[in-house]
VEXDREN-2710 file (C-alpha; in Angstrom, 1 decimal):
% VEXDREN-2710
k/r/px/py/pz
1/UNK/-9.1/32.3/-41.4
2/UNK/-8.1/28.9/-40.2
3/UNK/-10.8/26.2/-40.4
4/UNK/-13.5/28.9/-40.6
5/UNK/-12.2/30.6/-37.4
6/UNK/-10.8/34.1/-37.4
7/UNK/-7.2/34.9/-36.8
8/UNK/-6.3/37.1/-33.8
9/UNK/-6.0/40.8/-34.1
10/UNK/-2.4/42.1/-34.8
11/UNK/-2.1/43.2/-31.1
12/UNK/-3.3/41.6/-27.9
13/UNK/-2.8/43.6/-24.6
14/UNK/-0.4/45.9/-26.3
15/UNK/1.7/43.0/-27.6
16/UNK/2.4/42.1/-31.2
17/UNK/1.0/38.7/-32.1
18/UNK/3.8/36.7/-33.6
19/UNK/2.2/33.2/-33.8
20/UNK/-1.1/31.8/-32.8
21/UNK/-2.7/28.4/-32.4
22/UNK/-6.4/27.4/-32.5
23/UNK/-7.0/24.3/-30.5
24/UNK/-9.3/21.6/-31.7
25/UNK/-10.1/18.0/-30.7
26/UNK/-6.7/16.8/-31.9
27/UNK/-5.0/18.8/-29.1
28/UNK/-5.2/17.3/-25.7
29/UNK/-4.8/19.4/-22.5
30/UNK/-2.3/17.6/-20.2
31/UNK/-2.4/20.0/-17.2
32/UNK/1.4/19.6/-16.8
33/UNK/1.7/23.4/-16.5
34/UNK/-1.2/25.1/-14.8
35/UNK/-1.9/28.8/-15.2
36/UNK/-3.5/30.5/-12.3
37/UNK/-5.5/33.8/-12.5
38/UNK/-6.8/35.3/-9.3
39/UNK/-5.7/32.2/-7.4
40/UNK/-7.8/29.9/-9.6
41/UNK/-6.6/27.5/-12.3
42/UNK/-7.5/28.5/-15.8
43/UNK/-7.6/25.0/-17.3
44/UNK/-7.7/24.4/-21.0
45/UNK/-8.3/27.3/-23.4
46/UNK/-9.4/27.3/-27.1
47/UNK/-6.7/29.8/-28.3
48/UNK/-3.0/30.5/-27.6
49/UNK/-0.9/33.4/-29.0
50/UNK/2.8/34.0/-28.7
51/UNK/3.2/37.8/-28.5
52/UNK/6.0/40.3/-27.9
53/UNK/5.3/43.5/-25.9
54/UNK/5.5/46.6/-28.1
55/UNK/7.0/48.6/-25.3
56/UNK/9.7/46.4/-23.8
57/UNK/10.0/43.4/-26.1
58/UNK/9.1/40.8/-23.5
59/UNK/7.7/37.6/-24.9
60/UNK/4.4/36.1/-23.6
61/UNK/2.2/33.2/-24.2
62/UNK/-1.4/34.5/-24.0
63/UNK/-4.1/32.0/-23.1
64/UNK/-7.3/33.2/-24.9
65/UNK/-11.0/32.6/-25.2
66/UNK/-12.8/32.0/-28.5
67/UNK/-12.8/35.7/-29.3
68/UNK/-9.1/36.2/-28.5
69/UNK/-9.8/37.8/-25.2
70/UNK/-6.8/37.2/-23.0
71/UNK/-7.6/35.1/-19.9
72/UNK/-4.1/34.9/-18.6
73/UNK/-0.4/34.9/-19.6
74/UNK/2.8/33.1/-19.1
75/UNK/6.2/34.2/-20.1
76/UNK/9.0/32.7/-22.2
77/UNK/12.6/33.6/-23.0
78/UNK/12.4/32.5/-26.7
79/UNK/9.7/31.5/-29.1
80/UNK/11.1/27.9/-29.1
81/UNK/11.0/27.7/-25.3
82/UNK/7.5/29.0/-25.2
83/UNK/6.4/26.4/-27.7
84/UNK/8.0/23.6/-25.7
85/UNK/6.1/24.6/-22.6
86/UNK/2.9/24.9/-24.7
87/UNK/3.4/21.4/-26.1
88/UNK/3.9/20.0/-22.6
89/UNK/0.6/21.6/-21.6
90/UNK/-1.3/21.0/-24.9
91/UNK/-0.1/17.7/-26.5
92/UNK/-0.3/18.0/-30.3
93/UNK/-0.2/21.8/-30.4
94/UNK/3.1/21.9/-32.3
95/UNK/1.4/21.4/-35.6
96/UNK/-1.2/24.1/-34.9
97/UNK/1.1/27.2/-34.7
98/UNK/0.5/29.7/-37.5
99/UNK/2.5/32.8/-38.2
100/UNK/0.5/36.0/-37.7
101/UNK/1.9/37.6/-40.9
102/UNK/1.9/40.9/-39.1
103/UNK/5.0/43.1/-39.1
104/UNK/6.0/45.1/-36.0
105/UNK/5.2/48.3/-38.0
106/UNK/1.7/47.0/-38.8
107/UNK/1.2/46.1/-35.1
108/UNK/2.3/49.5/-34.0
109/UNK/-0.1/51.2/-36.5
110/UNK/-2.9/48.9/-35.3
111/UNK/-2.2/49.8/-31.7
112/UNK/-2.0/53.5/-32.5
113/UNK/-5.3/53.4/-34.4
114/UNK/-6.8/51.5/-31.5
115/UNK/-5.7/54.3/-29.2
116/UNK/-7.1/56.9/-31.5
117/UNK/-3.5/58.1/-32.4
118/UNK/-3.0/59.1/-28.7
119/UNK/0.6/59.8/-27.9
120/UNK/2.8/62.3/-26.1
121/UNK/3.0/65.5/-28.1
122/UNK/6.6/65.9/-27.0
123/UNK/8.4/62.6/-27.2
124/UNK/5.9/60.6/-29.3
125/UNK/5.5/57.7/-26.8
126/UNK/2.2/55.8/-26.9
127/UNK/0.1/54.9/-23.8
128/UNK/1.5/51.4/-23.5
129/UNK/5.1/52.7/-23.3
130/UNK/4.5/55.0/-20.4
131/UNK/2.8/55.1/-17.0
132/UNK/0.4/58.0/-17.6
133/UNK/-0.6/60.6/-20.1
134/UNK/-2.2/64.0/-19.3
135/UNK/-4.1/65.6/-22.2
136/UNK/-6.6/68.2/-23.3
137/UNK/-8.2/68.7/-26.7
138/UNK/-5.0/69.8/-28.4
139/UNK/-1.9/68.4/-26.6
140/UNK/-0.9/65.4/-24.5
141/UNK/2.2/65.0/-22.3
142/UNK/3.5/61.8/-20.6
143/UNK/4.8/61.4/-17.1
144/UNK/8.3/61.0/-18.4
145/UNK/8.3/64.4/-20.2
146/UNK/6.7/66.1/-17.1
147/UNK/9.6/64.8/-14.9
148/UNK/12.2/65.8/-17.5
149/UNK/10.7/69.3/-17.9
150/UNK/10.4/69.7/-14.2
151/UNK/14.0/68.7/-13.8
152/UNK/15.1/71.3/-16.4
153/UNK/13.1/74.0/-14.8
154/UNK/14.6/73.2/-11.4
155/UNK/18.1/73.5/-12.8
156/UNK/17.5/76.9/-14.4
END
């Protein structure tokens, strides 16, 4: 906990939380960078999280509500660049960043547990790593394995 407020979960929107910031009255929203969702400006938010997608490694700055619900996202090339943009938007946030303390392995386990252990029975990929998953009570197969198996059958 930070100042009596809970840390974010290890994963937000299938992305590993690397660092987070809980904004208080010492942080001032400048509006220099405006995030739009559905054509409307988001405005100031109470929580920010720097996260890396578990599937493709892309870095994101998630703009979150009090309960760590993701309202919108912006992207960054590096953690440092992402923090620079965040500081331009939220003056004083530089001192608020906290490491999540969660390893990639812990984030992957959290995500797997969240998904009920759901993964492709053939390649082991999880739902956030693929486009679709077909399953019954005993087995699941992803779209990539279906395409691969179909290609193999066509060649035989």
